[in-house]
N, C-alpha and C positions, 0 to 999 in steps of 0.2 A: 576593488578591482583586482583580478588575478594577475600574477606576474606575467611579464611579456617574455617572448622568446629571447629577447636581448638579456633579460635578467638571468635566465637559465644558461644562456651561452656564457655569461660572465662566470657563473659557477663552474661550468665545464672547463673553462680556461684556467681557473684556479686549481681545479682538481688534478689535471693532467701532470703538472710538474711537482705535485705535492708529495715527494718521496717515492720510495720503491712501491711498485704495484702489490708486492707480497706483504708489505709492512702494514701494521694496523692503520686504519683510516684515521685521519686527523679529526678530532672531535668537533672542532669549530666548523669544519667543512661539512661534516655529517649533520650538525645542527642546522646549518644553512640549507642543506638538501631537504631535511625534514620540514623546515619552515616553508620552503617553496612547494613541497608536496601538499602540505596542509592547505596552503592558499589556492592551489589548483584543484583541490578535492581528490587527490590521488593518494592511495595508500602507499607509504614509503616501503621500500624493499629493505630486507635485513642487510646491513652494511657492516662488514668486519674489516676488510682489507681495502687498500687503495684501489685495487682493480675492481672490487665490488662497487666502490663509490663511483668509479669512472663509468661502469656499465649502468648503474642506477641513474646517474646524471644524464647519460645519453638517452635513456628511456624517458626521463622527465622532459628532455628537450622535445621529444616526439609528442608527448602529452601537451606541452605548452603550444607547440605548433598547431596541433589539432584544435586546441581551444581558441587560438587566434583565427583560424580558418572559420570556425563556427561563429565567432564574434563578428567576423567580416560580413557575414550574411545579415547581420542585424545593423541597420543604418545608425541607430542611436549609439550602439557600442562602437561602431567604426568612428564616429565623431569623437567620442570620449578618448579613444586611443590616439587619434590625430592630435587632439589638444594636449595629450600627455607626452607626445613626441615618440610614440611607439610604432 
């Protein structure tokens, strides 16, 4: 099951305070971003700085939101998400 909007929001919340926007992006957060991209079937953007990671995570949030809207049109998927708590 793809990550929920809540999962990506958690990443976004962790990315924002993670150092200076011009500094090198933290590898642990980049790895989490890449994992979520893969799970959503979205090609990850090149991330070098904290600002790059903030922008990429914001885009991923839109992707996750669109995936949830699409899943909401499928009754079986909607039931799965409700059981999962999403």
